[in-house]
Each structure stands twice: as structure tokens, then as C-alpha cells.
N, C-alpha and C positions, 0 to 999 in steps of 0.2 A: 854929908850933903844929901838932901832928899832927891829921889828920882823924879824927873819931870818928863811927862809925855807930851809931845808936840806933833802937829801935822808934818808929814814927810815932804818938805819942800826943798831940802838941801840934798842935792843929788850925791855929793861926795859922801855924806853920812849914810845914805841909802846904800851906796856902793860898798861901804865898810861892812854893812850887815848882810847883804845878799849878793854882792858881786864876787867874781872869781879872783883868785890870786893872779892869774894870767889873763890879760885883756882879750886874748884870742879864744879862750875857753867858751864852750857852749853850755854853761850851767843855767839853771832855772831863772835866776834874777827875779823870782816870784812872778813869773809871767805865765806859767803853765795853766793856771785857772783863770787868768785875767783876760787872755786874748784867745781868739779862735785857734784851734790846733794847727790849721794850715799856716797861719801867720807865725805861730810859735815855732813851727818846723823850718820856716823860711828864714827867720832871723838867726844869723850866725855870728859868732864872735863879737866884735865891737858893736855890731848893729843892735845887739840885745841891750847893751848899756845905753846906747843912744836913744833907744825907744823908752827906756825907763827914765832917762834924763828929761825927755819930753813929758812924761807923765808927772814928773815933779814940778813942772811949770804950769800944769793944768789945774783947773778948779773943778772938783776938789782934787787934792793931791792923792797919791795912790795908797795912803795908809798913815800910820803914825810911827814915830820913833821915840824910844826911851833914852833919856840922857842922864848920866851921872856926872854932874857938872857940865863941862863942855864935850864930854866923850859920849858918842853914840854907843849904846850897849844893848839895845833891843829894837825889834821891828814887829809890826803887825800889819798885815794886808787887810784892808776893809774897803768895800765899794758896794754900790747898788748891785744886787744879785742880777738884775737885768743886763748889767754891763760885764758879766763874767760868764765863764763856761757853765756855771751852775744853773744858769737860766735854761739850758737845754739838756741838763743831765738826766740820764735814764736811771742812774743809781741813787741820786739824791732827790727825793720827791719834793714836790711843791705842796705845802700844807694848805695854802689858800691863795687868793689873788692879791694879798697885801704886798705893796712894793718894798719888800724887806731889803736890808743890806746884808751882805755876806762877810764874815770874818773867817778867813781860811788858813792863815799862816801866822804863827807866833814863833819868833826866833830870838834867842838870847845868846849873846856872844860867849864863847868859852872864857872862863875866868870870872864870869859874872853870874853864873848859874847858881841856883840854890839860895837866892837872896829875895825871892818873891817878885822878880821882874815880870814873869809871865802874867801874874795877877795885875800888876800895874799896867801892862800893855793891853790886856783885855778890857780893863776899866777905861783906859784912855781911848781905845778904839770905839767903845760904846759911847763915850762922851762926844767923840768926833762925829760919829754917825748921827747922834741926836742933834748936834749943832747944825748938821746938814739937812735936818728935817726927816730923818729916817723914822718910820713908825715902829720898827722892830729891827733887831739884829739877829741873824742866824749864824750858827757855827756848826761844823761837821767833825767834831773831835772823835778820837779813838775811845771806844768803850773797853778799856783795858782792865777794869777791876783793879786788882793788886799786882798784876803782871808788869814786869819791866818792859820798857819800850825803848827800842834803838833810838838814840837822840836824833839821828839823821831823819828818821821817819816821824818824829814827834812834832813836826811842824804844824800838824793839824790841831794840836792841842789835845788835852786829856779831859774826858767828861767831868771828872771831879773838879778841875779848875774852873770850868764853865758853870757848874752847879754853885760853887762858892761865889761866883760873880753874878748870881741871880738868874742864870739861864735855866730853863726847864726843858725836859724831854718833850719834843713835839712830834717826832716820828722816828721809826727805824728806817734804815737805808739798806741797800744791797751792796754798798761800797765796803771794801775791806782794805786796810792799809797796814802793812807790817804784821799781817796775821791777826789783826784785831778788827772787829766790826766797827763801823762808824755810825754815829747816831746824829740826828738833826736836833740841835738844841736851839731854843729861841728865847730872846729877852725882849719883852714888849716894852716899848718906850712911850706909849700913848698915855 
């Protein structure tokens, strides 16, 4: 069955991809770059999931999900940069004043990796942003060359995957993740 990428409107499916095993855990829920750090630090345990549930009911929803049949197998966070912490980042530069969208998290469930899902998620996130009127999409992946990357920290994506998806290098950053520099990649949708 082919992989289908759809807007993340089903909270239970988002929880499957980014939620904790224990509802009282204070894991990311893919909120770290979406909301101000003060709010991110204040949301504890179940309140984090409740916040994400609210995002799934909003327009636009908080990203896209990849499905293998009815099973959610991948997640990508994508939103207007102005609505994320990247809007005020000192480490990720602004290239220009274009109201770009940011794609900052790509996650594939264990057992489904190595099947090209990250490529489908990047393409689906770009299509989603385009449908919302985005003039361009930016990503801030690791520039790891041929070096291995800890899967936990690979959520930002890898430069090569974004290049294969039609993104081009737009700027260097001062951000480093898992020992690898991050670069600003952009895909123009105009």
C-alpha cells in the first residue's frame, strides 16, 4: 500500500508519533520550537498533550502525518516561521522578509525507517505549506556529510534529504545539533 501524507488533524495519531509512553512525562511533543520557551517550560505532563490536541483542531493544523494504510508512521512539523521560535532566533538567520514557513521536525516511527518515509514527509509538508499559500519553505537540517547521526537528534533532518527534495542552501547558521552544524535550506514555491 502506498504511503499517504495528510494534514495532522487526528490528535490520537499525532500522539502516536510525538507523545510520551507515560501521559505524565514532560517530553517535547514537538512544541520546543513552536511556542515561546516560557510557555514550553510551563506546560507540564498532560497539559502538553492538551495543548497539541488544541493545535490539531486549529487551521492550519500543526503539520503532516504519513500513513501506511490506516497506521500513522511519520510526522513533520511545518508552520509559518512567524508563529515559531525561529522568528526570533539568534542562531538561525533571516534570509529576507519573505513570509516563509518552517519545517523543523521529521520523525519516522521505529520499524518503518529506511523506507523513504522522510522523503514522503518532506514532500508532503511542502505540498501542505503550498496549499496554505506559503511562498517558500525553510528547513534547518544537520550538515552531517557522511557522518552518522544519533536518531534521537536527527529530527531536524539531514541536508542531503532536503537537497533531494529541491531545497537549496540559503545560509549558514550558528546552530549546532548533535555535534553537527545546521544550515538553512529553502525551497521557493512561487
